[in-house]
C-alpha positions, 0 to 999 in steps of 0.5 A: 570181626575178630571172636570177643569173650564176654565183656569183663571176662576172662577165661583161661584154657587148658591142654591135655595134661595126661597125668602130669600132675607137676606141671599142673602145678606150675600152669596154675601157680603162673595162671594166678600170678597172671591174675595177681598182675592183671585184675579181672572182674571174673575170670574162669579155667576150662579143662579140655580133657585128657587129665588121666593116663600116660603120665605117673600122676593121674591120680594126683591130677584127678585130685587136685580137680576134684578139689577145684584148687584153683585160682578161679572156677573151674569147668572140665571138660570131658577127653576120650581118655576119661571116656574110656577109663569111665567105661572100664569102671562099669566093664572090664572088657575095655581094660585092653583098650585103655592099656593101650590108651597109657591107662596102666600108668593110671592104674599105678597111680591109684597103688594098683598092681596090674600084673599081679591082679591079672594073675590073680583074677584077670581084668576083674580083679584090676577092676576091683583093685581099681574100685577099692582104691578111687575116691568118689570124688574122683568118679563124680569128677568124671561122671560130671565132666561136660562135653563143650563149653560156650563162652562169647565167640568161643566153643569149648570141646576136646577133640573139636567138631564136625565141619557143617553140623550146627554146633549145638547137634554135635555128636559126643563120639566127635567133640570127644574123638575127631581128629582130621575131618576137624583138624583139615577144615578151613572155613569158619565152624560159627565160632572160634574152636579152642581144643586139644587131643591132637598133639602138636610141637606148639600152639596152634593158633588159627583164625577158627581154632586154637589147639592146645595139646602140646604134648605135656606128658612128654615135651614137659610143656602144658599151655594154657590160653587166656582169652579177654575182649579180643586178645589171646595170650599163651600161657606154658611151663616152658615160659 
C-alpha cells in the first residue's frame, strides 16, 4: 500500500538550504506558483533543517524563516548545523567544531569579523560579537525548531532514524546526525522518512525514504517534494 497524506492536505518539504537565501526565494516563488496552478484546501511547508553555514547568507535564510514569509504555514525542523550553532551561543568551546562545519560564513553574514575578534579576545569575543548582532527572533526560531513531524504515512526529520527503533522513541542525536545505519537500511521504518543531511546529486525517491539534500549551497539546486494523496512531485531551482 502506497504512503499517503491526510485527506485534502498537500505537504511541501524542503531540503538543506545552507545559507542560500537566493535559492530559498526562488523555490518559495515556485511553490507559490504551484499552489496557484493546483489549489488545495490545506497546505504546509516542512523545512528539514540545515538553514545555516557554508552558503553566504545564513542571516537572510533565518530572517525569512523567522518572519514565516511563505505561501503556507511552515514547520521548521532542527538540523545538525542548527544544533551546533545553538550550542555555540551558550558555549564558546564549540567554536572550532562550528568553524569546521562552515560556521565562519554564518558569522560573516551577521557582520562578525572572526579574525579580528579572535585577536581581540578569542572565542568569547566572537560569541559576544555574534550575540550583539543576533536578533532575538532568530534565536527563538532556532530554539523552537522541532526534531520531527508526522503527517499521515510520512515522518519528517533532518538526518534519518535508527532502524528497529519505534519512530516515537527515536534519539534526538540520531534524528539530527545519523547516516549510514539509516541510509543502508532497505526495510520498512513504519512510515516513509523524508529527510536531508546527506547530499546526493539528485533526489533519492525510494520506497522507504525520500532524500531531498541536493547540495544546494554548492550545486545551486534546492529541492522540494510536494506530497498529496499517494502522489510525489518534485520542484527545484534548476528546472
